[in-house]
N, C-alpha and C positions, 0 to 999 in steps of 0.2 A: 054498280060501276066497278069493274075489275081493278085490281091493284097489282102492278108489276113490281116484283121484288128481286133484288140481287143480294146475295149473302156471300161475303168474302172476307178473308183475313186482311188486315192492313199491311201494306207494303211500304218500303222506304223509297220515296220519290218514284213511284211506279211508271210503267210505260204507258203510251197513249191508249192501248187496248183496255187498260183498267178504267180509264175515264170514259171510254166508249160504253163500257158496261154501266157505269154510273149514269150516263146520259140516257140510256135505254129504260132506266127504272123510275118508278114513282118513289120507291123507298130503297135505300141502300143500307144494309145492316152489316156493321163490322163484327166479324166473328173472331174476337180476340181473346175469348176465355176458353181457348183450346191450346193444346200443347205447342210450345215453341219448337221450331225446326231449325237446326244449325245450318249455315251456309245456304240460306234460302232467301227469297225476295223480301221476307220480313225485315231483314237487317242490311240489305245491300241492293245496289242496282248498277247499271253500266252507263258510261258516258263515252262520247267520241273524243279522242285526243289526237294530236299530231303523230303520236306513236301507236295509234290503234285503239281498240276498245280497252277501257280501264274500269275496274270495279271501284265503286265508292262503298266501303263497308263500315258499318257502325260496329265498333269493337265491344260487343256485348258478351263475348265468351261463347263456349260451345255447349254449355249445360242444357239438356233437354228436359230436365225434371221440373219444369215450370211452365206456366201458361204465358202466352204472348203478352198479356196485360200485366204480368208480374216481372217482366224483364226490365231491370233498371238501366237508365242511361249512364254510361261511365263518365266520371268527372276527370277528363283528361283533355288533351289538345286535339282530339279527332275532328272537332268542328272547324278549327282553324285550318287543318289540312284539307278538309272537304271543300271549304270555300276557296282556298288557294288553287286547288285543282280545277274547280269550276271556272274561276277567273282565267286561268291559263288556257283552258280548253275553249272557252266561249266568248271571251272579251271582244273579239273582232266581229261577232255576229251582230246583225242589224238591230236586234231588239234587246241586246244584253243590258243596255243602260236602263231600259224600261222596267225590268224585273230585278236588277241587281240590288236596289235598296231593300227589297223584301228579303231576299236570300241572305244578304249581308247581315241583316238584323237577326234572322233566325240563327245563323251560325255564330254570330258575335255574342248573343245573349241566350244560350240554351237554358230554358226555364221549364222543362218538362221532366218529371221524375221517371217516366218510363218510356220505352221504345214505342209502345202502343200510342201513348198520348202525343208524342212527336209525329208519328206517322199519320194519325188521324187529323191533327192540326194541318199538316202540309197538304194532305189530300183534300180536305174540306175547303181550305183557302184557295188552292189552285182551281178546284172545280167551280166554286161559287164566284170568286173574284176575277179569275183570269180566263175561264172558259164559259162563264155565264150559265152554268148548269143549275137548274132549279130543283133538282132531286132532294128529297128529305133524307137525312141521315139518322141512324139509330145505332145503339150498341146491343149486341146479343145478350149481354148480362142483365139487361133491364127486363127481359121477358121471362126469366126464371124457368127456362125449359131444360129439363134434366136429362133428356135422351142423348144418344150419341150417334155420330156418323149420319147416315141418311135420315134416320128418325128424328135427329136433332134439327136437320134442315126442314123437314115437314112440320115439326112442332113449331119452329119459329115462323114459318109461313102462315100457319093457322093462327098463331098468336097475333101476328101483324096484319091479318086480314088479306093475305096474299092470294090471288087467284091465278097468277102467272109467275113462274120462276124462270129467270134468265140465268143460264150457267155458262161458264167457259167450257171449251171442248175437253179439257183435261179431266173433267168430272165424269165423262162417259165411262170411265173405268170402275166407278163405284156407285153411280146413281142408276136406279132401275126405273125406266119410263113407265112401266106398268104400275108401279107403286104410286106414282104421281097421278096417273089416270084414275086409279081407284079412289084417290082422295079428292078427285075433281079439280086438280091443279094442273094447268097447262105447263108443260116443260119445253122451253125454247133453248136450243144450243146456239151460243154466240159464234158468229163466223168472223174471224179476224182478217180474212183475205181481202185483197183489193185496195189496201191503203195506198194512196198516191205518194210518190216521192216528192221531196221538196229540196231546196238548196241547202244541203246539210254540210257542215264543216268537216274537213278531214276525210275525204272519200277513201274507199268506196261506201256507198249508201248502206245503212243498217237500220231496219225498222225497230228491232228489239233493244231500244235504249230508253233511258229515263225521259219522262215528259219534259224535263228542262231543255233537252235538245230541241224539241219542237217549239217550245216557247221562245227561246233565245233566237231561233232561226226564222220564225214566221209571225211572232207577236200575236196581235188580235185576230189574225187569220188562222190561228191554230185549229179552231173547230172545223174549218173546211177540210182539213187533212185527217180528221178523226171520224166525223159523221156527215159533214156537209156535202162531201163529194158524192155520197149515195143519193142525196136529193137531186143533185144536178144531173146524175147519170140515169135516173129513173125515167121510164117512158112517160 
């Protein structure tokens, strides 16, 4: 029986496509023992506001001489600001009250030492509790694979028993399909096109925003706008 695997760095409140990848996999591996990149999705994401798109950024500094799982969370009032921005942007949405207690608690009592720990907690909870995704999660550091770049991905796949690797399209620039074929691992490129629109606050519509936008807007129907629509439109 084949095992479908996704390997990705943890993002801060990622967009719906990230959870689409998780849903496709049997196993999702967080690749957080790699170099942290400044001004990237690891520490920020976008929301819709009455004044347009707005970045929610965790103020972890710009130093890149550290791994993602080594980046400490700052002890300041950034969580209060993020929750205030979310309330202002989404409090009028039909399902805001359903998810507000969870996010209010996260931002009121930050209890994670690192950015990676916070990101992974948010991703796992949203996937399992709000989107009913059954995918197994793991951390790349548990596999003790010492290779880098593409060889690291292949090593993790072998260690995890992966027979299929599902990758976002951005990885086309550095993954060699022939190398995967040689190792007997099927390589699938994720297609993010075709997502249906929903009644989103503060038009015009924008797909590339945090998953919170979809949750507050559509509630338990959120999976229909991530992967469910494909089932409905298939012949």
